[in-house]
Backbone as CSV, one residue per row, in Angstrom:
resi,resn,N_x,N_y,N_z,CA_x,CA_y,CA_z,C_x,C_y,C_z
1,MET,16.985,-4.002,-13.530,16.174,-3.801,-14.809,14.684,-3.582,-14.534
2,PHE,14.166,-4.317,-13.502,12.715,-4.019,-13.111,12.503,-2.559,-12.752
3,TYR,13.323,-2.027,-11.901,13.137,-0.658,-11.422,13.427,0.403,-12.562
4,THR,14.340,0.041,-13.383,14.613,0.915,-14.543,13.376,0.952,-15.435
5,THR,12.744,-0.193,-15.660,11.513,-0.212,-16.497,10.393,0.640,-15.844
6,LEU,10.253,0.480,-14.558,9.253,1.270,-13.764,9.472,2.796,-13.942
7,LEU,10.763,3.175,-13.815,11.090,4.551,-13.904,10.740,5.123,-15.382
8,VAL,11.143,4.322,-16.389,10.789,4.685,-17.734,9.292,4.882,-17.949
9,LEU,8.503,3.902,-17.442,7.044,3.890,-17.553,6.455,5.159,-16.853
10,PHE,7.092,5.462,-15.648,6.561,6.630,-14.854,6.798,7.922,-15.658
11,LEU,8.104,7.979,-16.212,8.399,9.215,-16.989,7.535,9.384,-18.234
12,LEU,7.303,8.271,-18.932,6.404,8.339,-20.144,5.036,8.736,-19.756
13,HIS,4.535,8.167,-18.672,3.190,8.538,-18.199,3.068,10.046,-17.847
14,ASN,4.113,10.541,-17.215,4.120,11.991,-16.810,4.125,12.881,-18.017
15,GLN,4.818,12.497,-19.049,4.893,13.324,-20.255,3.513,13.518,-20.917
16,HIS,2.611,12.631,-20.585,1.281,12.734,-21.215,0.326,13.508,-20.335
17,ILE,0.707,13.774,-19.124,-0.157,14.610,-18.237,0.125,16.065,-18.483
18,GLN,-0.819,16.768,-19.049,-0.646,18.125,-19.302,-1.404,19.055,-18.338
19,PRO,-0.988,20.307,-18.052,-1.658,21.154,-17.156,-3.118,21.484,-17.711
20,THR,-4.000,21.689,-16.766,-5.388,22.115,-17.146,-5.379,23.683,-17.403
21,ALA,-4.532,24.398,-16.755,-4.468,25.845,-16.854,-3.924,26.184,-18.284
22,GLN,-4.566,27.151,-18.886,-4.212,27.559,-20.212,-3.135,28.581,-20.111
23,ILE,-1.907,28.057,-19.898,-0.736,29.036,-19.607,0.046,29.425,-20.818
24,GLY,-0.214,28.686,-21.983,0.397,29.107,-23.169,1.918,28.840,-23.199
25,ASP,2.405,27.874,-22.477,3.814,27.609,-22.347,3.999,26.083,-22.257
26,SER,4.619,25.465,-23.188,4.915,24.044,-23.191,6.090,23.632,-22.362
27,GLY,6.822,24.576,-21.774,8.037,24.300,-20.919,7.786,23.660,-19.624
28,TYR,6.511,23.455,-19.190,6.227,22.922,-17.878,6.116,21.431,-17.978
29,GLU,6.706,20.728,-16.992,6.533,19.228,-16.961,6.099,18.780,-15.507
30,LEU,5.422,17.715,-15.412,4.896,17.211,-14.137,6.129,16.729,-13.328
31,VAL,6.249,17.265,-12.127,7.359,16.937,-11.223,6.863,16.242,-9.941
32,TRP,5.560,16.314,-9.676,5.094,15.667,-8.450,3.523,15.625,-8.569
33,SER,3.020,14.530,-8.048,1.568,14.338,-8.135,1.072,13.304,-7.200
34,ASP,-0.212,13.346,-6.844,-0.892,12.251,-6.053,-2.282,12.113,-6.547
35,GLY,-2.645,10.896,-6.925,-4.014,10.590,-7.351,-4.728,9.836,-6.212
36,PHE,-4.182,9.664,-5.083,-4.840,9.133,-3.801,-5.409,7.700,-4.050
37,THR,-4.629,6.866,-4.675,-4.915,5.535,-4.877,-4.508,4.747,-3.594
38,GLY,-5.008,3.485,-3.451,-4.631,2.693,-2.282,-5.595,2.808,-1.181
39,GLU,-5.159,2.371,0.019,-6.091,2.336,1.215,-5.747,3.503,2.228
40,LYS,-4.427,3.928,2.175,-4.020,4.866,3.184,-3.290,6.131,2.484
41,LEU,-3.338,7.157,3.112,-2.580,8.358,2.610,-1.101,8.055,2.537
42,ASP,-0.443,8.458,1.486,1.009,8.175,1.252,1.827,9.019,2.220
43,SER,2.435,8.427,3.215,3.159,9.165,4.208,4.472,9.764,3.712
44,LYS,4.840,9.317,2.460,6.090,9.950,1.869,5.686,11.272,1.117
45,LYS,4.403,11.491,1.021,3.872,12.714,0.336,3.210,13.633,1.291
46,TRP,2.534,13.106,2.240,1.642,13.928,3.114,1.865,13.669,4.605
47,MET,1.524,14.774,5.392,1.579,14.570,6.841,0.222,15.244,7.270
48,HIS,-0.112,14.874,8.579,-1.338,15.475,9.080,-0.949,16.767,9.875
49,ARG,-1.197,17.875,9.239,-0.674,19.168,9.725,-1.529,19.558,11.026
50,MET,-0.846,20.078,12.084,-1.471,20.409,13.345,-2.260,19.267,13.942
51,LYS,-1.827,18.064,13.757,-2.587,16.944,14.281,-2.924,17.080,15.746
52,ASP,-4.196,16.967,16.129,-4.723,16.963,17.503,-4.736,18.357,17.999
53,GLY,-4.240,19.359,17.352,-4.181,20.727,17.774,-5.429,21.460,17.297
54,MET,-5.562,22.691,17.694,-6.699,23.519,17.337,-6.295,24.542,16.293
55,HIS,-7.146,24.698,15.291,-6.974,25.672,14.192,-8.341,26.376,14.238
56,GLY,-8.355,27.624,14.801,-9.581,28.269,14.956,-10.444,27.444,15.875
57,LYS,-11.689,27.115,15.534,-12.552,26.309,16.360,-12.515,24.842,15.985
58,SER,-11.646,24.394,15.093,-11.511,22.999,14.736,-10.411,22.365,15.375
59,ARG,-10.636,21.088,15.946,-9.552,20.352,16.369,-9.241,19.476,15.195
60,ILE,-7.898,19.419,14.858,-7.539,18.727,13.622,-7.295,17.191,13.975
61,ARG,-7.989,16.295,13.313,-7.811,14.911,13.598,-7.410,14.126,12.361
62,GLU,-6.568,13.153,12.601,-6.142,12.269,11.483,-7.297,11.519,10.839
63,HIS,-8.228,11.101,11.645,-9.326,10.317,11.094,-10.326,11.200,10.255
64,CYS,-10.029,12.440,10.167,-10.891,13.321,9.356,-10.273,13.595,7.999
65,SER,-9.185,12.883,7.674,-8.583,12.947,6.336,-8.265,11.494,5.877
66,VAL,-9.090,10.938,5.065,-8.976,9.543,4.692,-9.154,9.286,3.330
67,LEU,-8.635,8.196,2.743,-8.865,7.789,1.319,-10.197,7.037,1.258
68,ASP,-10.945,7.206,0.197,-12.265,6.503,0.132,-12.205,5.296,-0.812
69,GLY,-11.020,4.842,-1.215,-10.838,3.695,-2.061,-11.332,3.851,-3.462
70,LYS,-11.668,5.059,-3.878,-12.054,5.410,-5.222,-11.225,6.354,-5.890
71,GLY,-10.033,6.545,-5.324,-9.081,7.545,-5.822,-9.231,8.920,-5.416
72,HIS,-9.770,9.113,-4.194,-9.965,10.510,-3.594,-9.508,10.469,-2.124
73,VAL,-9.079,11.738,-1.762,-8.865,11.917,-0.296,-10.086,12.746,0.090
74,VAL,-10.706,12.415,1.307,-11.828,13.021,1.828,-11.516,13.692,3.152
75,LEU,-11.637,15.003,3.097,-11.327,15.771,4.275,-12.733,16.229,4.857
76,LYS,-12.914,15.753,6.091,-14.254,15.816,6.780,-14.231,16.687,7.957
77,THR,-15.332,17.433,8.165,-15.756,18.098,9.375,-16.882,17.412,10.058
78,GLN,-16.633,16.944,11.282,-17.733,16.318,12.060,-17.861,16.937,13.431
79,LEU,-19.007,16.734,14.075,-19.250,17.268,15.400,-19.316,16.191,16.346
80,VAL,-18.551,16.278,17.491,-18.449,15.262,18.519,-19.073,15.787,19.772
81,LEU,-20.140,15.116,20.277,-20.796,15.605,21.435,-19.875,15.701,22.697
82,ASP,-20.005,16.808,23.468,-19.241,17.018,24.651,-20.069,17.801,25.674
83,ASP,-19.416,18.238,26.698,-20.114,18.919,27.813,-19.966,20.422,27.711
84,SER,-19.505,20.932,26.551,-19.301,22.380,26.432,-20.641,23.107,26.251
85,GLU,-20.502,24.477,26.240,-21.749,25.164,26.121,-22.613,24.954,24.820
86,VAL,-21.920,24.744,23.766,-22.616,24.441,22.435,-22.903,23.001,22.358
87,GLY,-22.328,22.079,23.164,-22.689,20.662,23.198,-21.934,19.807,22.261
88,TYR,-20.852,20.351,21.578,-20.108,19.572,20.686,-18.696,20.201,20.465
89,GLU,-17.815,19.369,20.060,-16.469,19.829,19.641,-16.470,19.601,18.102
90,ILE,-15.763,20.465,17.370,-15.720,20.376,15.882,-14.385,19.795,15.563
91,GLU,-14.382,18.698,14.774,-13.182,17.925,14.339,-13.110,18.153,12.782
92,SER,-11.875,18.368,12.351,-11.694,18.665,10.923,-10.385,18.015,10.433
93,GLY,-10.191,17.946,9.114,-9.013,17.385,8.468,-8.157,18.395,7.825
94,MET,-6.809,18.207,7.923,-5.893,19.025,7.225,-4.604,18.232,6.929
95,ILE,-4.169,18.163,5.775,-2.997,17.458,5.354,-2.110,18.433,4.575
96,ALA,-0.756,18.164,4.597,0.241,18.944,3.918,1.371,18.248,3.488
97,THR,2.146,18.793,2.552,3.436,18.295,2.210,4.587,18.864,3.078
98,GLN,4.262,19.454,4.147,5.171,20.152,5.125,6.236,19.117,5.543
99,GLY,7.484,19.516,5.419,8.586,18.724,5.904,8.918,17.567,5.013
100,LEU,8.153,17.477,3.828,8.384,16.438,2.916,8.697,16.926,1.489
101,HIS,7.909,17.852,1.001,8.073,18.414,-0.312,7.762,19.826,-0.240
102,GLU,8.683,20.689,-0.861,8.533,22.139,-1.027,8.915,22.471,-2.457
103,TRP,8.380,23.623,-2.995,8.799,24.094,-4.203,8.866,25.620,-4.317
104,LYS,9.631,26.146,-5.185,9.690,27.587,-5.426,9.342,27.727,-6.904
105,TYR,8.203,28.369,-7.116,7.720,28.657,-8.508,7.174,27.313,-9.114
106,GLY,6.236,27.583,-10.055,5.652,26.331,-10.706,4.124,26.543,-10.894
107,LEU,3.530,25.494,-11.495,2.152,25.499,-11.625,1.544,24.403,-10.686
108,PHE,0.624,24.836,-9.841,0.033,23.931,-8.847,-1.448,23.778,-9.191
109,GLU,-1.894,22.487,-9.234,-3.320,22.238,-9.630,-3.855,21.139,-8.697
110,ALA,-5.201,21.350,-8.369,-5.866,20.315,-7.712,-7.381,20.206,-8.203
111,ARG,-7.858,18.993,-8.317,-9.256,18.770,-8.700,-10.088,18.467,-7.471
112,ILE,-11.089,19.364,-7.206,-11.742,19.387,-5.929,-13.267,19.498,-6.056
113,LYS,-13.932,18.767,-5.132,-15.355,19.042,-4.944,-15.549,19.485,-3.533
114,PHE,-16.042,20.708,-3.353,-15.976,21.301,-2.062,-17.179,20.862,-1.158
115,GLU,-17.080,21.181,0.142,-18.122,20.934,1.138,-19.316,21.815,0.800
116,SER,-20.479,21.596,1.411,-21.732,22.226,1.163,-22.133,23.165,2.276
117,ALA,-21.979,22.789,3.600,-22.479,23.470,4.622,-21.680,24.737,4.978
118,GLN,-22.338,25.752,5.512,-21.558,26.900,6.067,-21.090,26.525,7.490
119,GLY,-20.194,27.303,8.054,-19.683,27.013,9.308,-18.329,26.432,9.278
120,HIS,-17.829,26.070,8.098,-16.405,25.667,7.831,-16.086,26.000,6.395
121,HIS,-14.744,25.940,6.145,-14.365,26.272,4.742,-13.306,25.386,4.321
122,GLY,-13.277,25.046,2.981,-12.264,24.231,2.413,-11.316,25.049,1.695
123,ALA,-10.025,24.527,1.567,-8.954,25.366,0.917,-7.867,24.454,0.353
124,PHE,-7.231,25.000,-0.669,-6.093,24.393,-1.339,-5.087,25.607,-1.353
125,TRP,-4.027,25.513,-0.605,-3.182,26.589,-0.398,-1.655,26.257,-0.190
126,LEU,-0.809,27.295,-0.407,0.617,27.079,-0.111,1.107,27.958,1.005
127,GLN,2.090,27.470,1.708,2.523,28.138,2.900,4.075,28.018,3.034
128,SER,4.709,29.044,3.460,6.137,29.069,3.654,6.459,28.582,5.090
129,PRO,7.454,27.731,5.319,7.828,27.344,6.701,8.197,28.554,7.517
130,GLU,8.732,29.527,6.955,9.152,30.818,7.700,8.182,31.900,7.516
131,TYR,6.938,31.602,7.215,5.889,32.606,7.074,5.869,33.697,8.210
132,GLY,5.850,34.960,7.750,5.747,35.998,8.744,6.985,36.287,9.634
133,SER,8.129,35.614,9.395,9.296,35.842,10.213,9.971,37.165,10.050
134,VAL,9.934,37.701,8.833,10.495,39.113,8.540,9.525,39.939,7.841
135,THR,9.174,41.061,8.297,8.097,41.926,7.693,8.458,42.373,6.279
136,ASP,7.559,42.109,5.331,7.684,42.509,3.956,8.970,42.000,3.291
137,ASP,9.461,40.852,3.737,10.649,40.241,3.113,10.188,38.894,2.504
138,PHE,9.894,38.905,1.223,9.298,37.766,0.621,10.350,36.616,0.249
139,GLU,11.684,36.946,0.307,12.656,35.911,0.161,12.851,35.201,1.556
140,ALA,12.851,35.945,2.535,13.054,35.368,3.873,11.742,34.670,4.480
141,SER,10.656,35.292,4.166,9.380,34.870,4.816,8.379,34.191,3.929
142,GLY,8.471,34.380,2.628,7.457,33.908,1.645,6.072,34.513,2.019
143,THR,5.068,33.868,1.471,3.692,34.314,1.742,2.728,33.159,2.039
144,GLU,1.469,33.435,2.218,0.403,32.426,2.165,-0.270,32.631,0.849
145,ILE,-0.342,31.617,0.095,-1.086,31.760,-1.157,-2.277,30.715,-1.155
146,ASP,-3.492,31.381,-1.139,-4.728,30.635,-1.112,-5.120,30.437,-2.531
147,ILE,-4.766,29.237,-3.103,-5.092,29.084,-4.461,-6.632,29.035,-4.750
148,ILE,-7.375,28.476,-3.694,-8.766,28.596,-3.725,-9.314,28.335,-2.334
149,GLU,-10.388,29.074,-1.940,-11.100,28.866,-0.703,-12.632,28.887,-0.940
150,TYR,-13.344,28.069,-0.245,-14.777,28.000,-0.391,-15.477,28.010,0.924
151,PHE,-16.441,28.958,1.132,-17.079,29.135,2.495,-18.491,28.651,2.599
152,GLY,-18.844,27.726,1.727,-20.078,26.974,1.854,-21.367,27.740,1.482
153,ARG,-21.239,28.815,0.758,-22.395,29.505,0.208,-22.086,29.955,-1.233
154,LYS,-23.009,29.772,-2.148,-22.792,30.013,-3.449,-22.249,31.446,-3.694
155,GLY,-21.176,31.551,-4.426,-20.472,32.883,-4.569,-19.294,33.086,-3.702
156,SER,-19.237,32.266,-2.649,-18.126,32.510,-1.663,-16.886,31.835,-2.029
157,LEU,-16.545,31.817,-3.281,-15.228,31.217,-3.712,-14.274,32.289,-4.029
158,SER,-13.027,32.160,-3.404,-12.126,33.276,-3.593,-10.674,32.838,-3.634
159,GLN,-9.844,33.677,-4.092,-8.290,33.472,-4.151,-7.613,34.536,-3.513
160,ASN,-6.591,34.285,-2.687,-6.053,35.316,-1.790,-4.561,35.130,-1.598
161,VAL,-3.811,36.245,-1.271,-2.570,36.177,-0.897,-2.368,36.966,0.416
162,HIS,-1.675,36.331,1.362,-1.445,36.994,2.730,0.076,37.076,2.973
163,TRP,0.443,38.063,3.714,1.902,38.172,4.100,2.066,38.934,5.406
164,ASN,3.162,38.763,6.078,3.510,39.265,7.413,2.720,38.484,8.392
165,ALA,3.219,38.593,9.716,2.718,37.691,10.777,1.246,37.811,11.049
166,TYR,0.560,36.740,11.253,-0.825,36.682,11.607,-1.033,37.496,12.878
167,GLY,-1.990,38.333,12.943,-2.421,39.021,14.102,-1.577,40.308,14.405
168,SER,-0.577,40.630,13.535,0.267,41.679,13.774,-0.322,42.935,13.097
169,GLU,0.220,44.113,13.505,-0.283,45.393,12.922,0.070,45.475,11.422
170,VAL,1.112,44.720,11.021,1.605,44.837,9.604,1.093,43.693,8.716
171,LYS,0.116,42.882,9.257,-0.484,41.791,8.436,-1.160,42.442,7.275
172,LYS,-0.908,41.835,6.091,-1.578,42.390,4.859,-2.079,41.205,4.082
173,ALA,-3.087,41.599,3.175,-3.720,40.498,2.275,-4.367,41.272,1.109
174,LYS,-4.342,40.613,-0.033,-5.080,41.016,-1.142,-5.806,39.800,-1.806
175,GLY,-6.954,40.055,-2.393,-7.609,38.846,-2.873,-8.499,39.193,-4.114
176,SER,-9.109,38.191,-4.737,-9.858,38.311,-5.929,-11.328,38.825,-5.563
177,GLY,-11.636,38.740,-4.229,-13.031,38.929,-3.873,-13.935,37.734,-4.303
178,ASP,-15.173,37.706,-3.866,-15.931,36.545,-4.205,-16.158,36.477,-5.789
179,LEU,-15.876,35.223,-6.294,-16.023,35.055,-7.674,-17.405,34.724,-8.154
180,HIS,-18.352,35.599,-7.947,-19.742,35.389,-8.151,-20.149,34.922,-9.524
181,GLU,-19.464,35.388,-10.510,-19.820,35.121,-11.879,-19.150,33.834,-12.472
182,ASN,-18.367,33.292,-11.764,-17.476,32.174,-12.363,-18.414,30.954,-12.657
183,PRO,-18.306,30.265,-13.757,-19.119,29.209,-14.136,-19.101,28.023,-13.210
184,ALA,-18.087,27.856,-12.391,-17.972,26.752,-11.457,-18.937,26.907,-10.265
185,ILE,-19.385,28.176,-9.939,-20.141,28.466,-8.801,-21.382,27.574,-8.514
186,PRO,-22.188,27.309,-9.554,-23.435,26.589,-9.324,-23.106,25.082,-8.871
187,THR,-21.975,24.569,-9.204,-21.754,23.209,-8.958,-20.511,22.989,-8.156
188,VAL,-20.051,24.017,-7.469,-18.696,23.950,-6.652,-18.849,22.818,-5.676
189,ASP,-19.978,22.550,-5.109,-20.086,21.460,-4.091,-20.725,20.235,-4.549
190,THR,-21.019,20.056,-5.822,-21.617,18.912,-6.267,-20.808,18.258,-7.417
191,GLU,-19.884,18.965,-8.056,-19.028,18.438,-9.054,-17.586,18.824,-8.880
192,PHE,-16.670,18.114,-9.453,-15.253,18.424,-9.330,-14.832,19.510,-10.324
193,HIS,-14.000,20.407,-9.865,-13.502,21.456,-10.702,-11.924,21.580,-10.438
194,VAL,-11.220,22.012,-11.448,-9.719,22.099,-11.273,-9.359,23.604,-10.931
195,TYR,-8.580,23.707,-9.813,-8.160,25.047,-9.357,-6.621,25.071,-9.504
196,SER,-6.102,26.170,-10.028,-4.704,26.270,-10.453,-4.096,27.575,-10.047
197,LEU,-2.768,27.492,-9.787,-1.941,28.679,-9.616,-0.655,28.574,-10.344
198,LEU,-0.388,29.651,-11.210,0.911,29.728,-11.863,1.716,30.788,-11.070
199,TRP,2.750,30.310,-10.460,3.628,31.160,-9.531,4.912,31.311,-10.246
200,THR,5.202,32.512,-10.648,6.523,32.852,-11.280,7.295,33.937,-10.421
201,PRO,8.515,34.269,-10.795,9.174,35.281,-10.025,8.534,36.677,-10.164
202,ASP,7.521,36.831,-11.062,6.957,38.074,-11.328,5.543,38.270,-10.899
203,GLU,4.777,37.125,-10.815,3.339,37.282,-10.516,2.777,35.939,-10.125
204,HIS,1.548,36.037,-9.467,0.738,34.839,-9.209,-0.415,35.001,-10.202
205,ILE,-0.728,33.941,-10.915,-1.985,33.858,-11.710,-2.781,32.720,-11.400
206,PHE,-4.109,32.960,-11.153,-4.973,31.999,-10.696,-5.937,31.553,-11.710
207,TYR,-6.394,30.331,-11.704,-7.326,29.787,-12.736,-8.351,28.865,-12.070
208,ILE,-9.523,28.738,-12.838,-10.428,27.755,-12.449,-10.850,27.028,-13.762
209,ASP,-10.780,25.769,-13.713,-11.013,24.884,-14.989,-10.314,25.359,-16.164
210,GLY,-9.041,25.826,-15.930,-8.202,26.171,-16.981,-8.202,27.590,-17.435
211,LYS,-9.155,28.386,-16.946,-9.312,29.770,-17.420,-8.901,30.769,-16.300
212,GLU,-8.191,31.806,-16.718,-7.675,32.729,-15.703,-8.801,33.466,-14.980
213,THR,-8.679,33.603,-13.591,-9.657,34.258,-12.838,-9.151,35.552,-12.093
214,TRP,-7.865,35.574,-11.774,-7.247,36.635,-11.036,-5.789,36.609,-11.212
215,ARG,-5.106,37.778,-11.236,-3.686,37.750,-11.128,-3.195,38.884,-10.228
216,PHE,-2.016,38.681,-9.585,-1.493,39.521,-8.506,-0.036,39.648,-8.694
217,ASP,0.568,40.832,-8.892,1.978,41.018,-8.999,2.692,41.701,-7.956
218,GLU,2.005,41.761,-6.681,2.682,42.213,-5.572,2.910,41.089,-4.582
219,ALA,3.796,41.333,-3.591,4.124,40.346,-2.571,4.395,38.972,-3.150
220,ILE,5.246,38.837,-4.237,5.521,37.621,-4.845,6.525,36.795,-3.892
221,SER,6.115,35.668,-3.540,6.993,34.858,-2.680,8.212,34.415,-3.430
222,LYS,9.341,34.458,-2.724,10.577,34.056,-3.305,11.192,32.844,-2.449
223,HIS,10.344,32.244,-1.743,10.764,31.233,-0.781,10.046,29.904,-1.131
224,ASN,10.694,28.828,-0.825,10.088,27.467,-1.012,8.695,27.407,-0.184
225,GLU,7.802,26.768,-0.709,6.446,26.583,-0.052,6.005,25.169,-0.232
226,TYR,5.150,24.835,0.781,4.494,23.421,0.752,3.018,23.570,0.526
227,ILE,2.401,22.436,0.070,0.980,22.479,-0.203,0.137,22.068,1.000
228,ILE,-1.019,22.682,1.172,-1.872,22.275,2.297,-3.259,22.101,1.645
229,LEU,-3.928,20.997,2.033,-5.422,20.758,1.786,-6.074,20.815,3.140
230,SER,-7.206,21.545,3.323,-7.800,21.668,4.588,-9.249,22.005,4.440
231,VAL,-10.040,21.527,5.445,-11.375,22.021,5.721,-11.489,22.186,7.182
232,LEU,-11.847,23.388,7.612,-11.829,23.707,9.041,-12.733,24.890,9.369
233,THR,-13.020,25.067,10.589,-13.876,26.096,11.154,-13.063,27.280,11.795
234,SER,-13.017,28.467,11.230,-12.395,29.598,11.859,-13.289,30.210,12.958
235,ASN,-12.671,30.905,13.817,-13.423,31.475,14.990,-14.681,32.217,14.494
236,TRP,-14.502,33.024,13.513,-15.587,33.947,13.058,-16.736,33.151,12.409
237,GLU,-16.555,31.977,11.844,-17.593,31.245,11.130,-18.239,30.190,11.991
238,ALA,-17.785,29.959,13.277,-18.334,28.841,13.958,-19.832,29.016,14.317
239,LYS,-20.211,30.324,14.371,-21.608,30.545,14.701,-22.551,30.160,13.606
240,LYS,-21.978,29.785,12.380,-22.801,29.416,11.274,-23.045,27.931,11.291
241,VAL,-22.336,27.279,12.144,-22.591,25.778,12.157,-23.967,25.432,12.582
242,LYS,-24.604,24.571,11.789,-25.919,24.029,12.037,-25.687,22.446,12.127
243,PRO,-25.811,21.888,13.300,-25.481,20.527,13.547,-26.147,19.571,12.580
244,GLU,-27.322,19.834,12.100,-28.035,19.063,11.204,-27.293,18.925,9.813
245,ASN,-26.446,19.797,9.416,-25.750,19.747,8.201,-24.389,19.005,8.235
246,PHE,-24.085,18.443,9.385,-22.778,17.764,9.534,-22.949,16.269,9.915
247,PRO,-21.983,15.430,9.521,-20.768,15.765,8.964,-20.774,16.202,7.462
248,ASP,-19.771,16.908,7.052,-19.653,17.417,5.716,-18.289,17.219,5.268
249,SER,-18.068,17.182,3.892,-16.755,16.788,3.362,-16.269,17.629,2.152
250,MET,-15.097,17.764,2.051,-14.353,18.237,0.875,-13.614,17.055,0.260
251,VAL,-13.772,16.786,-1.038,-13.198,15.688,-1.715,-12.193,16.098,-2.725
252,VAL,-10.948,15.563,-2.724,-9.941,15.928,-3.691,-9.586,14.699,-4.501
253,ASP,-9.673,14.811,-5.821,-9.421,13.777,-6.748,-7.900,13.577,-7.069
254,TRP,-7.177,14.729,-7.239,-5.798,14.675,-7.483,-5.164,16.054,-7.169
255,VAL,-3.784,16.042,-6.990,-2.998,17.245,-6.828,-1.810,17.050,-7.772
256,ARG,-1.446,18.132,-8.442,-0.295,18.023,-9.339,0.640,19.259,-9.282
257,VAL,1.921,19.085,-9.500,2.826,20.198,-9.500,3.656,20.094,-10.752
258,PHE,3.617,21.200,-11.550,4.446,21.268,-12.786,5.533,22.391,-12.612
259,GLN,6.709,22.114,-13.177,7.762,23.155,-13.126,8.374,23.186,-14.529
260,LYS,9.066,24.257,-14.794,9.811,24.417,-16.070,10.936,23.395,-16.066
261,LYS,11.182,22.838,-17.266,12.277,21.915,-17.448,13.571,22.441,-17.141
């Protein structure tokens, strides 16, 4: 009886959570979410992707993705002194639903306050477990869908789709370009904004604070994908790191997934 009551309360609560994106379709319902309550990351929802490995110039560390006790997950980049030529190693946070939860199609939303410093970038993105395995086959390989990326300078907010193997001659990508005129730009690193993707069999439609910003009807993934939240330093941007600006953090308030009933 107790667990039945909890389930009913959960379902009633979910019915009242509506998408931020103005998709004009009431057929979507909340199927998964995390509001980052409690003291530790929920291991039934998230894992530390590439833990202790290198992604670009960042070493991914578990202690760089933590809950703040205020209903947020904080993904941090910090510099750790060492004997290298630059004098430090870059540590960053990256979490994912990889191996735990995957979806094909739906509305994906996250409320994020991005990092401020250049030299690393924050992102909310989807990835296929078989990404790049078969050239131009979106059922076998899926795509990488960058719902939002921010590179630490005003205007450097963008949305992108990538497909085919990284570093290959057939690697392709299309994107929105820098969203210079979006109203979120002035406060992207000081206030929370909601970033959304509506992924259907026919197109990807991207939103910021509920309003459409870009749509793309090529290279539509037909494969299950998992969510990634990350802040890290790519090889090309490491030269922009200024130690006095670190540590720096990307803060996520919540993540939600809606699908058609």
